[in-house]
Backbone atoms as SQL, in Angstrom:
CREATE TABLE atoms (id INTEGER PRIMARY KEY, chain TEXT, resi INTEGER, resn TEXT, atom TEXT, x REAL, y REAL, z REAL);
INSERT INTO atoms VALUES
  (1, 'A', 1, 'MET', 'N', 134.757, -111.191, 20.089),
  (2, 'A', 1, 'MET', 'CA', 134.053, -110.108, 19.422),
  (3, 'A', 1, 'MET', 'C', 135.005, -109.297, 18.533),
  (4, 'A', 2, 'LYS', 'N', 136.198, -109.045, 19.070),
  (5, 'A', 2, 'LYS', 'CA', 137.174, -108.251, 18.316),
  (6, 'A', 2, 'LYS', 'C', 137.583, -108.962, 17.029),
  (7, 'A', 3, 'SER', 'N', 137.748, -110.288, 17.077),
  (8, 'A', 3, 'SER', 'CA', 138.157, -111.025, 15.887),
  (9, 'A', 3, 'SER', 'C', 137.040, -111.068, 14.850),
  (10, 'A', 4, 'ILE', 'N', 135.794, -111.103, 15.295),
  (11, 'A', 4, 'ILE', 'CA', 134.667, -111.082, 14.361),
  (12, 'A', 4, 'ILE', 'C', 134.628, -109.752, 13.618),
  (13, 'A', 5, 'CYS', 'N', 134.848, -108.668, 14.344),
  (14, 'A', 5, 'CYS', 'CA', 134.874, -107.344, 13.699),
  (15, 'A', 5, 'CYS', 'C', 136.002, -107.258, 12.673),
  (16, 'A', 6, 'SER', 'N', 137.144, -107.813, 13.026),
  (17, 'A', 6, 'SER', 'CA', 138.279, -107.798, 12.098),
  (18, 'A', 6, 'SER', 'C', 137.953, -108.578, 10.830),
  (19, 'A', 7, 'ILE', 'N', 137.292, -109.725, 10.997),
  (20, 'A', 7, 'ILE', 'CA', 136.917, -110.544, 9.847),
  (21, 'A', 7, 'ILE', 'C', 135.907, -109.805, 8.976),
  (22, 'A', 8, 'VAL', 'N', 134.908, -109.172, 9.600),
  (23, 'A', 8, 'VAL', 'CA', 133.894, -108.427, 8.847),
  (24, 'A', 8, 'VAL', 'C', 134.545, -107.289, 8.070),
  (25, 'A', 9, 'ILE', 'N', 135.440, -106.562, 8.702),
  (26, 'A', 9, 'ILE', 'CA', 136.129, -105.449, 8.021),
  (27, 'A', 9, 'ILE', 'C', 136.962, -105.978, 6.858),
  (28, 'A', 10, 'ALA', 'N', 137.674, -107.076, 7.072),
  (29, 'A', 10, 'ALA', 'CA', 138.485, -107.651, 6.003),
  (30, 'A', 10, 'ALA', 'C', 137.623, -108.083, 4.828),
  (31, 'A', 11, 'VAL', 'N', 136.484, -108.707, 5.101),
  (32, 'A', 11, 'VAL', 'CA', 135.576, -109.133, 4.035),
  (33, 'A', 11, 'VAL', 'C', 135.032, -107.932, 3.284),
  (34, 'A', 12, 'MET', 'N', 134.702, -106.871, 3.992),
  (35, 'A', 12, 'MET', 'CA', 134.175, -105.664, 3.339),
  (36, 'A', 12, 'MET', 'C', 135.223, -105.041, 2.425),
  (37, 'A', 13, 'LEU', 'N', 136.461, -105.018, 2.880),
  (38, 'A', 13, 'LEU', 'CA', 137.530, -104.450, 2.048),
  (39, 'A', 13, 'LEU', 'C', 137.743, -105.260, 0.785),
  (40, 'A', 14, 'VAL', 'N', 137.668, -106.563, 0.894),
  (41, 'A', 14, 'VAL', 'CA', 137.835, -107.425, -0.273),
  (42, 'A', 14, 'VAL', 'C', 136.642, -107.291, -1.206),
  (43, 'A', 15, 'ALA', 'N', 135.460, -107.054, -0.640),
  (44, 'A', 15, 'ALA', 'CA', 134.244, -106.982, -1.440),
  (45, 'A', 15, 'ALA', 'C', 134.158, -105.693, -2.259),
  (46, 'A', 16, 'VAL', 'N', 134.851, -104.642, -1.844),
  (47, 'A', 16, 'VAL', 'CA', 134.809, -103.384, -2.588),
  (48, 'A', 16, 'VAL', 'C', 135.561, -103.587, -3.896),
  (49, 'A', 17, 'PRO', 'N', 134.917, -103.316, -5.032),
  (50, 'A', 17, 'PRO', 'CA', 135.591, -103.506, -6.314),
  (51, 'A', 17, 'PRO', 'C', 136.878, -102.697, -6.400),
  (52, 'A', 18, 'LEU', 'N', 137.897, -103.322, -6.929),
  (53, 'A', 18, 'LEU', 'CA', 139.181, -102.634, -7.067),
  (54, 'A', 18, 'LEU', 'C', 139.065, -101.385, -7.918),
  (55, 'A', 19, 'SER', 'N', 138.141, -101.364, -8.867),
  (56, 'A', 19, 'SER', 'CA', 137.984, -100.186, -9.719),
  (57, 'A', 19, 'SER', 'C', 137.570, -98.966, -8.903),
  (58, 'A', 20, 'LEU', 'N', 136.811, -99.180, -7.814),
  (59, 'A', 20, 'LEU', 'CA', 136.432, -98.048, -6.967),
  (60, 'A', 20, 'LEU', 'C', 137.652, -97.482, -6.255),
  (61, 'A', 21, 'TRP', 'N', 138.532, -98.363, -5.777),
  (62, 'A', 21, 'TRP', 'CA', 139.760, -97.887, -5.150),
  (63, 'A', 21, 'TRP', 'C', 140.601, -97.130, -6.167),
  (64, 'A', 22, 'ALA', 'N', 140.717, -97.666, -7.368),
  (65, 'A', 22, 'ALA', 'CA', 141.519, -97.023, -8.407),
  (66, 'A', 22, 'ALA', 'C', 140.938, -95.668, -8.770),
  (67, 'A', 23, 'ALA', 'N', 139.600, -95.593, -8.854),
  (68, 'A', 23, 'ALA', 'CA', 138.967, -94.335, -9.212),
  (69, 'A', 23, 'ALA', 'C', 139.271, -93.275, -8.165),
  (70, 'A', 24, 'GLU', 'N', 139.238, -93.651, -6.888),
  (71, 'A', 24, 'GLU', 'CA', 139.535, -92.692, -5.833),
  (72, 'A', 24, 'GLU', 'C', 140.985, -92.244, -5.895),
  (73, 'A', 25, 'ASP', 'N', 141.909, -93.182, -6.060),
  (74, 'A', 25, 'ASP', 'CA', 143.308, -92.819, -6.163),
  (75, 'A', 25, 'ASP', 'C', 143.557, -91.985, -7.417),
  (76, 'A', 26, 'GLY', 'N', 142.925, -92.365, -8.506),
  (77, 'A', 26, 'GLY', 'CA', 143.066, -91.627, -9.755),
  (78, 'A', 26, 'GLY', 'C', 142.545, -90.212, -9.629),
  (79, 'A', 27, 'ALA', 'N', 141.462, -90.038, -8.901),
  (80, 'A', 27, 'ALA', 'CA', 140.898, -88.699, -8.694),
  (81, 'A', 27, 'ALA', 'C', 141.886, -87.821, -7.940),
  (82, 'A', 28, 'SER', 'N', 142.517, -88.372, -6.922),
  (83, 'A', 28, 'SER', 'CA', 143.506, -87.617, -6.153),
  (84, 'A', 28, 'SER', 'C', 144.710, -87.249, -7.010),
  (85, 'A', 29, 'LEU', 'N', 145.157, -88.203, -7.812),
  (86, 'A', 29, 'LEU', 'CA', 146.294, -87.935, -8.694),
  (87, 'A', 29, 'LEU', 'C', 145.945, -86.887, -9.746),
  (88, 'A', 30, 'LEU', 'N', 144.738, -86.968, -10.274),
  (89, 'A', 30, 'LEU', 'CA', 144.293, -86.004, -11.278),
  (90, 'A', 30, 'LEU', 'C', 144.368, -84.585, -10.717),
  (91, 'A', 31, 'LYS', 'N', 143.976, -84.449, -9.451),
  (92, 'A', 31, 'LYS', 'CA', 144.046, -83.139, -8.794),
  (93, 'A', 31, 'LYS', 'C', 145.483, -82.747, -8.484),
  (94, 'A', 32, 'SER', 'N', 146.258, -83.684, -7.941),
  (95, 'A', 32, 'SER', 'CA', 147.614, -83.349, -7.511),
  (96, 'A', 32, 'SER', 'C', 148.540, -83.034, -8.680),
  (97, 'A', 33, 'LYS', 'N', 148.252, -83.565, -9.856),
  (98, 'A', 33, 'LYS', 'CA', 149.072, -83.298, -11.039),
  (99, 'A', 33, 'LYS', 'C', 148.576, -82.070, -11.804),
  (100, 'A', 34, 'ASN', 'N', 147.611, -81.365, -11.239),
  (101, 'A', 34, 'ASN', 'CA', 147.046, -80.133, -11.810),
  (102, 'A', 34, 'ASN', 'C', 146.370, -80.332, -13.159),
  (103, 'A', 35, 'CYS', 'N', 145.901, -81.540, -13.433),
  (104, 'A', 35, 'CYS', 'CA', 145.212, -81.810, -14.696),
  (105, 'A', 35, 'CYS', 'C', 143.922, -81.002, -14.803),
  (106, 'A', 36, 'LEU', 'N', 143.262, -80.820, -13.656),
  (107, 'A', 36, 'LEU', 'CA', 141.960, -80.167, -13.660),
  (108, 'A', 36, 'LEU', 'C', 142.057, -78.661, -13.906),
  (109, 'A', 37, 'ALA', 'N', 143.246, -78.108, -13.750),
  (110, 'A', 37, 'ALA', 'CA', 143.423, -76.682, -14.029),
  (111, 'A', 37, 'ALA', 'C', 143.096, -76.374, -15.489),
  (112, 'A', 38, 'CYS', 'N', 143.415, -77.299, -16.375),
  (113, 'A', 38, 'CYS', 'CA', 143.127, -77.114, -17.803),
  (114, 'A', 38, 'CYS', 'C', 141.883, -77.881, -18.248),
  (115, 'A', 39, 'HIS', 'N', 141.718, -79.088, -17.731),
  (116, 'A', 39, 'HIS', 'CA', 140.641, -79.959, -18.206),
  (117, 'A', 39, 'HIS', 'C', 139.330, -79.779, -17.453),
  (118, 'A', 40, 'GLY', 'N', 139.302, -78.888, -16.456),
  (119, 'A', 40, 'GLY', 'CA', 138.075, -78.587, -15.725),
  (120, 'A', 40, 'GLY', 'C', 137.879, -79.453, -14.502),
  (121, 'A', 41, 'GLU', 'N', 137.229, -78.890, -13.499),
  (122, 'A', 41, 'GLU', 'CA', 137.009, -79.586, -12.225),
  (123, 'A', 41, 'GLU', 'C', 136.246, -80.894, -12.387),
  (124, 'A', 42, 'LYS', 'N', 135.392, -80.975, -13.380),
  (125, 'A', 42, 'LYS', 'CA', 134.608, -82.188, -13.613),
  (126, 'A', 42, 'LYS', 'C', 135.024, -82.894, -14.898),
  (127, 'A', 43, 'GLY', 'N', 136.188, -82.494, -15.432),
  (128, 'A', 43, 'GLY', 'CA', 136.682, -83.112, -16.655),
  (129, 'A', 43, 'GLY', 'C', 135.958, -82.644, -17.898),
  (130, 'A', 44, 'GLU', 'N', 135.324, -81.467, -17.806),
  (131, 'A', 44, 'GLU', 'CA', 134.528, -80.968, -18.924),
  (132, 'A', 44, 'GLU', 'C', 135.345, -80.318, -20.036),
  (133, 'A', 45, 'GLY', 'N', 136.618, -80.075, -19.789),
  (134, 'A', 45, 'GLY', 'CA', 137.470, -79.480, -20.810),
  (135, 'A', 45, 'GLY', 'C', 137.428, -77.970, -20.784),
  (136, 'A', 46, 'ASN', 'N', 138.278, -77.338, -21.597),
  (137, 'A', 46, 'ASN', 'CA', 138.353, -75.887, -21.690),
  (138, 'A', 46, 'ASN', 'C', 138.729, -75.521, -23.121),
  (139, 'A', 47, 'PRO', 'N', 137.722, -75.254, -23.965),
  (140, 'A', 47, 'PRO', 'CA', 138.001, -74.941, -25.369),
  (141, 'A', 47, 'PRO', 'C', 138.940, -73.746, -25.561),
  (142, 'A', 48, 'ALA', 'N', 138.858, -72.741, -24.675),
  (143, 'A', 48, 'ALA', 'CA', 139.718, -71.565, -24.810),
  (144, 'A', 48, 'ALA', 'C', 141.191, -71.939, -24.671),
  (145, 'A', 49, 'MET', 'N', 141.472, -72.974, -23.906),
  (146, 'A', 49, 'MET', 'CA', 142.846, -73.442, -23.716),
  (147, 'A', 49, 'MET', 'C', 143.176, -74.609, -24.636),
  (148, 'A', 50, 'LYS', 'N', 142.204, -75.006, -25.459),
  (149, 'A', 50, 'LYS', 'CA', 142.336, -76.174, -26.327),
  (150, 'A', 50, 'LYS', 'C', 142.594, -77.445, -25.522),
  (151, 'A', 51, 'ALA', 'N', 142.012, -77.476, -24.307),
  (152, 'A', 51, 'ALA', 'CA', 142.121, -78.649, -23.437),
  (153, 'A', 51, 'ALA', 'C', 140.828, -79.447, -23.589),
  (154, 'A', 52, 'PRO', 'N', 140.907, -80.635, -24.176),
  (155, 'A', 52, 'PRO', 'CA', 139.688, -81.415, -24.419),
  (156, 'A', 52, 'PRO', 'C', 139.044, -81.930, -23.134),
  (157, 'A', 53, 'ALA', 'N', 137.776, -82.251, -23.240),
  (158, 'A', 53, 'ALA', 'CA', 137.068, -82.873, -22.123),
  (159, 'A', 53, 'ALA', 'C', 137.670, -84.238, -21.858),
  (160, 'A', 54, 'LEU', 'N', 137.774, -84.581, -20.592),
  (161, 'A', 54, 'LEU', 'CA', 138.226, -85.913, -20.211),
  (162, 'A', 54, 'LEU', 'C', 137.032, -86.852, -20.088),
  (163, 'A', 55, 'LYS', 'N', 135.937, -86.308, -19.561),
  (164, 'A', 55, 'LYS', 'CA', 134.755, -87.160, -19.385),
  (165, 'A', 55, 'LYS', 'C', 134.180, -87.534, -20.745),
  (166, 'A', 56, 'GLY', 'N', 133.778, -88.779, -20.829),
  (167, 'A', 56, 'GLY', 'CA', 133.193, -89.262, -22.069),
  (168, 'A', 56, 'GLY', 'C', 134.193, -89.586, -23.164),
  (169, 'A', 57, 'THR', 'N', 135.490, -89.572, -22.844),
  (170, 'A', 57, 'THR', 'CA', 136.491, -89.864, -23.876),
  (171, 'A', 57, 'THR', 'C', 136.299, -91.273, -24.435),
  (172, 'A', 58, 'LYS', 'N', 136.568, -91.409, -25.708),
  (173, 'A', 58, 'LYS', 'CA', 136.489, -92.718, -26.358),
  (174, 'A', 58, 'LYS', 'C', 137.833, -93.455, -26.308),
  (175, 'A', 59, 'LEU', 'N', 138.866, -92.770, -25.793),
  (176, 'A', 59, 'LEU', 'CA', 140.176, -93.403, -25.664),
  (177, 'A', 59, 'LEU', 'C', 140.106, -94.530, -24.636),
  (178, 'A', 60, 'THR', 'N', 140.845, -95.598, -24.887),
  (179, 'A', 60, 'THR', 'CA', 140.921, -96.701, -23.936),
  (180, 'A', 60, 'THR', 'C', 141.860, -96.325, -22.796),
  (181, 'A', 61, 'VAL', 'N', 141.786, -97.069, -21.714),
  (182, 'A', 61, 'VAL', 'CA', 142.694, -96.856, -20.591),
  (183, 'A', 61, 'VAL', 'C', 144.139, -96.969, -21.079),
  (184, 'A', 62, 'GLU', 'N', 144.411, -97.963, -21.911),
  (185, 'A', 62, 'GLU', 'CA', 145.772, -98.177, -22.414),
  (186, 'A', 62, 'GLU', 'C', 146.264, -96.984, -23.226),
  (187, 'A', 63, 'LYS', 'N', 145.389, -96.423, -24.050),
  (188, 'A', 63, 'LYS', 'CA', 145.757, -95.275, -24.881),
  (189, 'A', 63, 'LYS', 'C', 146.024, -94.039, -24.011),
  (190, 'A', 64, 'ILE', 'N', 145.205, -93.860, -22.982),
  (191, 'A', 64, 'ILE', 'CA', 145.405, -92.727, -22.068),
  (192, 'A', 64, 'ILE', 'C', 146.732, -92.891, -21.330),
  (193, 'A', 65, 'VAL', 'N', 147.021, -94.103, -20.865),
  (194, 'A', 65, 'VAL', 'CA', 148.280, -94.368, -20.163),
  (195, 'A', 65, 'VAL', 'C', 149.464, -94.047, -21.076),
  (196, 'A', 66, 'ALA', 'N', 149.416, -94.506, -22.309),
  (197, 'A', 66, 'ALA', 'CA', 150.508, -94.230, -23.260),
  (198, 'A', 66, 'ALA', 'C', 150.659, -92.731, -23.485),
  (199, 'A', 67, 'PHE', 'N', 149.541, -92.035, -23.618),
  (200, 'A', 67, 'PHE', 'CA', 149.558, -90.599, -23.835),
  (201, 'A', 67, 'PHE', 'C', 150.210, -89.882, -22.652),
  (202, 'A', 68, 'LEU', 'N', 149.837, -90.285, -21.422),
  (203, 'A', 68, 'LEU', 'CA', 150.370, -89.636, -20.229),
  (204, 'A', 68, 'LEU', 'C', 151.841, -89.967, -19.996),
  (205, 'A', 69, 'THR', 'N', 152.250, -91.176, -20.330),
  (206, 'A', 69, 'THR', 'CA', 153.622, -91.601, -20.029),
  (207, 'A', 69, 'THR', 'C', 154.612, -91.344, -21.162),
  (208, 'A', 70, 'LYS', 'N', 154.097, -91.138, -22.380),
  (209, 'A', 70, 'LYS', 'CA', 154.996, -90.930, -23.518),
  (210, 'A', 70, 'LYS', 'C', 154.794, -89.597, -24.223),
  (211, 'A', 71, 'GLY', 'N', 153.580, -89.041, -24.089),
  (212, 'A', 71, 'GLY', 'CA', 153.260, -87.826, -24.810),
  (213, 'A', 71, 'GLY', 'C', 152.877, -88.144, -26.246),
  (214, 'A', 72, 'GLU', 'N', 152.586, -87.091, -27.009),
  (215, 'A', 72, 'GLU', 'CA', 152.229, -87.276, -28.421),
  (216, 'A', 72, 'GLU', 'C', 152.554, -85.998, -29.187),
  (217, 'A', 73, 'LYS', 'N', 153.309, -86.155, -30.259),
  (218, 'A', 73, 'LYS', 'CA', 153.699, -84.996, -31.073),
  (219, 'A', 73, 'LYS', 'C', 152.470, -84.234, -31.553),
  (220, 'A', 74, 'GLY', 'N', 152.587, -82.919, -31.552),
  (221, 'A', 74, 'GLY', 'CA', 151.503, -82.068, -32.029),
  (222, 'A', 74, 'GLY', 'C', 150.395, -81.829, -31.018),
  (223, 'A', 75, 'LYS', 'N', 150.605, -82.237, -29.760),
  (224, 'A', 75, 'LYS', 'CA', 149.563, -82.088, -28.743),
  (225, 'A', 75, 'LYS', 'C', 149.895, -81.006, -27.724),
  (226, 'A', 76, 'GLY', 'N', 150.682, -80.013, -28.125),
  (227, 'A', 76, 'GLY', 'CA', 150.965, -78.880, -27.248),
  (228, 'A', 76, 'GLY', 'C', 151.575, -79.300, -25.935),
  (229, 'A', 77, 'PHE', 'N', 150.884, -78.984, -24.862),
  (230, 'A', 77, 'PHE', 'CA', 151.374, -79.281, -23.517),
  (231, 'A', 77, 'PHE', 'C', 151.708, -80.761, -23.354),
  (232, 'A', 78, 'HIS', 'N', 150.977, -81.620, -23.998),
  (233, 'A', 78, 'HIS', 'CA', 151.175, -83.060, -23.834),
  (234, 'A', 78, 'HIS', 'C', 152.042, -83.691, -24.926),
  (235, 'A', 79, 'GLU', 'N', 152.924, -82.909, -25.525),
  (236, 'A', 79, 'GLU', 'CA', 153.860, -83.496, -26.486),
  (237, 'A', 79, 'GLU', 'C', 154.846, -84.419, -25.785),
  (238, 'A', 80, 'ASN', 'N', 155.077, -84.171, -24.513),
  (239, 'A', 80, 'ASN', 'CA', 155.987, -84.991, -23.713),
  (240, 'A', 80, 'ASN', 'C', 155.192, -85.674, -22.600),
  (241, 'A', 81, 'ALA', 'N', 155.818, -86.630, -21.968),
  (242, 'A', 81, 'ALA', 'CA', 155.196, -87.326, -20.847),
  (243, 'A', 81, 'ALA', 'C', 154.933, -86.354, -19.704),
  (244, 'A', 82, 'VAL', 'N', 153.941, -86.665, -18.892),
  (245, 'A', 82, 'VAL', 'CA', 153.676, -85.873, -17.699),
  (246, 'A', 82, 'VAL', 'C', 154.819, -86.125, -16.721),
  (247, 'A', 83, 'ASP', 'N', 155.413, -85.052, -16.210),
  (248, 'A', 83, 'ASP', 'CA', 156.548, -85.170, -15.291),
  (249, 'A', 83, 'ASP', 'C', 156.184, -85.946, -14.033),
  (250, 'A', 84, 'ASP', 'N', 157.130, -86.740, -13.559),
  (251, 'A', 84, 'ASP', 'CA', 157.001, -87.469, -12.292),
  (252, 'A', 84, 'ASP', 'C', 155.734, -88.313, -12.207),
  (253, 'A', 85, 'LEU', 'N', 155.383, -88.988, -13.284),
  (254, 'A', 85, 'LEU', 'CA', 154.194, -89.834, -13.300),
  (255, 'A', 85, 'LEU', 'C', 154.611, -91.249, -13.683),
  (256, 'A', 86, 'SER', 'N', 154.395, -92.184, -12.783),
  (257, 'A', 86, 'SER', 'CA', 154.744, -93.584, -13.067),
  (258, 'A', 86, 'SER', 'C', 153.655, -94.205, -13.938),
  (259, 'A', 87, 'ALA', 'N', 153.960, -95.340, -14.508),
  (260, 'A', 87, 'ALA', 'CA', 152.976, -96.055, -15.323),
  (261, 'A', 87, 'ALA', 'C', 151.772, -96.457, -14.476),
  (262, 'A', 88, 'GLU', 'N', 152.015, -96.860, -13.236),
  (263, 'A', 88, 'GLU', 'CA', 150.915, -97.243, -12.340),
  (264, 'A', 88, 'GLU', 'C', 150.030, -96.034, -12.022),
  (265, 'A', 89, 'GLN', 'N', 150.635, -94.890, -11.757),
  (266, 'A', 89, 'GLN', 'CA', 149.852, -93.679, -11.506),
  (267, 'A', 89, 'GLN', 'C', 149.051, -93.294, -12.746),
  (268, 'A', 90, 'ALA', 'N', 149.668, -93.411, -13.907),
  (269, 'A', 90, 'ALA', 'CA', 148.964, -93.090, -15.156),
  (270, 'A', 90, 'ALA', 'C', 147.760, -94.010, -15.336),
  (271, 'A', 91, 'LYS', 'N', 147.912, -95.277, -14.971),
  (272, 'A', 91, 'LYS', 'CA', 146.800, -96.221, -15.081),
  (273, 'A', 91, 'LYS', 'C', 145.674, -95.855, -14.107),
  (274, 'A', 92, 'LEU', 'N', 146.029, -95.423, -12.914),
  (275, 'A', 92, 'LEU', 'CA', 145.013, -94.996, -11.950),
  (276, 'A', 92, 'LEU', 'C', 144.256, -93.773, -12.469),
  (277, 'A', 93, 'ILE', 'N', 144.994, -92.823, -13.023),
  (278, 'A', 93, 'ILE', 'CA', 144.352, -91.634, -13.592),
  (279, 'A', 93, 'ILE', 'C', 143.447, -92.026, -14.762),
  (280, 'A', 94, 'ALA', 'N', 143.964, -92.854, -15.648),
  (281, 'A', 94, 'ALA', 'CA', 143.185, -93.278, -16.822),
  (282, 'A', 94, 'ALA', 'C', 141.919, -94.016, -16.408),
  (283, 'A', 95, 'SER', 'N', 142.036, -94.886, -15.419),
  (284, 'A', 95, 'SER', 'CA', 140.863, -95.614, -14.936),
  (285, 'A', 95, 'SER', 'C', 139.822, -94.662, -14.361),
  (286, 'A', 96, 'HIS', 'N', 140.293, -93.647, -13.663),
  (287, 'A', 96, 'HIS', 'CA', 139.364, -92.650, -13.108),
  (288, 'A', 96, 'HIS', 'C', 138.710, -91.848, -14.236),
  (289, 'A', 97, 'ILE', 'N', 139.484, -91.445, -15.210),
  (290, 'A', 97, 'ILE', 'CA', 138.943, -90.678, -16.338),
  (291, 'A', 97, 'ILE', 'C', 137.794, -91.439, -16.996),
  (292, 'A', 98, 'LYS', 'N', 137.952, -92.746, -17.133),
  (293, 'A', 98, 'LYS', 'CA', 136.905, -93.547, -17.774),
  (294, 'A', 98, 'LYS', 'C', 135.623, -93.614, -16.945),
  (295, 'A', 99, 'THR', 'N', 135.675, -93.244, -15.663),
  (296, 'A', 99, 'THR', 'CA', 134.463, -93.234, -14.830),
  (297, 'A', 99, 'THR', 'C', 133.719, -91.913, -14.925),
  (298, 'A', 100, 'LEU', 'N', 134.357, -90.878, -15.475),
  (299, 'A', 100, 'LEU', 'CA', 133.718, -89.564, -15.544),
  (300, 'A', 100, 'LEU', 'C', 132.564, -89.577, -16.544),
  (301, 'A', 101, 'LYS', 'N', 131.453, -89.087, -16.127),
  (302, 'A', 101, 'LYS', 'CA', 130.268, -89.038, -16.987),
  (303, 'A', 101, 'LYS', 'C', 129.770, -87.622, -17.106);
């Protein structure tokens, strides 16, 4: 009985789309990196701070990753890379951002 339960749990874990795992991890990273302080709890943005909405962005995951890991001139706070953010973490955040509606 115990081995059957283990097999069922293993199958369920494999069956869960990896994007759902990434979205959950990305959501945690988005909070822990204080992104939501400027971009809003639901990614709605903050015009007073000139922080654009994250939800509904037309940027690709790759473009978001590059932006987070390299920064972009003329983008104020984001002229430089986000501190202490690996490329993998940036990809998790970007993948989560693309799920925001």
